[in-house]
N, C-alpha and C positions, 0 to 999 in steps of 0.2 A: 521799555517804550523804545518806538524809535520814531521820530516826526521826521516826512519827508516833502520837501517843498519842489514843485517841479516850474521851470524858467525856458524863457526860448519857443516857445510856440509862437502863430502868428501868419498873416496872408501872402501865400505864393503861391507864381504861377506855376504851371506843369512844367517838367524840367530841372526846376529851380531846387536851390537847397537849403533847410535847417539842420539847425543843430540845438538839442533839446537837452536841459543839465538839468539833475535834479540832487540839491543838496540834503543829505541825513546829519541830523544831531539825534542824543539821546545815547543808546547804549553803541558798543564795538561797530561801527558800523564792517572793519573788513572780515566777518565772521558770517557776515548775511551773503546768500546771494540775492542780487538786483535783476529785478524782470522791469520791461516799460511793454507796456497792454495798449491799447486802443478801442474805442468804442463810436462806430458811427450808429448815427440817430435809427431806431430801428432792428439794429442787430446787437449779439452779444460779445462781452467785452473779451476778446481776444489777445493771447500773448504774444506777443512781435519779433519783441528781442530776449535773452535773460543772459546773463554771466555768471561765474560762479564766483565764492570770495576771493580765490586767487587772482581772476585773472584766466586761468586756464584754458577754460571751457565755457566756450558761449554754444546760445541757438538762437538759431532764426526760421522764422515761419516761410515758407516758400516764397509765397508773395514780395518778399522784401529781401531776399538773398542777391547781393552784389549786390545793393542798392544802400544796401542801412548798415551801420557798425555799430558796436554796443562798444564802447571800454568805461573801464573802473581807473580813478585814485582814489586810492586808499586814505594818502597822506593830509585830501582833501577831503576825506568823506564827501567825494563826487563821483556820480555815475550821468555818463555821456549818454545819446545816441545820435549819429550823426546820419543825416536822412540826405541822400543824393538822388537826382533822376526822381525828383517826385511826381505822382500821379495823382489826377483826381477822384480816384479811387483809395486814396491813403489821408483821404478828407476824415477826421475822429480828433475825438477826446482823447487827448495821450495823458495816460497815467504810468504813476512811477511806482512801485510797490518793492518790500523786501521779503524777504523768506531766511529764518535760520533748523528750518525743520530739516537739513540734510540731506543725503542720498539722493534719490531722481525726483524730488519736491519741488524742485527749482523749476520742471516745468511746468504745474498743474497751478492752475490761475487758483484753486481752489485752499492750495496749501501756501499764499499768500497770506500775512499776517499784517500789516501794515503798510498803507495807500497813500500816495499824496493826492492833492485836491483834483488834478488834472489842469494840464494845458490844452485849448483849441487848437489844432492845424486845420488850417483852410486851402487845399491845392486848386486852383482857378485854371481852365481849359482855355 
């Protein structure tokens, strides 16, 4: 089992920045791929960014490319999401998740087995 706790959400004006953190505990953090998801009211939960266990491979949904950066510190059991140039459409609850299924499963929402409780990000115009 892996326990995940997000922090760093809040209210920010458009064009501003936030840094989300996700602290993991439990089984070996470094063996998991980690993802950041978001869910806005009335919309499906979508994968925003993901990073493989080594940090050598990352994925970003097109709408955040060039603005968001995912990173991980395996020594601290923590994954981060740096969000810059925020837009009102980035408003959502952001979730951290983990998967150890390997292969290409890190790109698919349903392949993530462990989830945090979520943190609210609100971007005002």
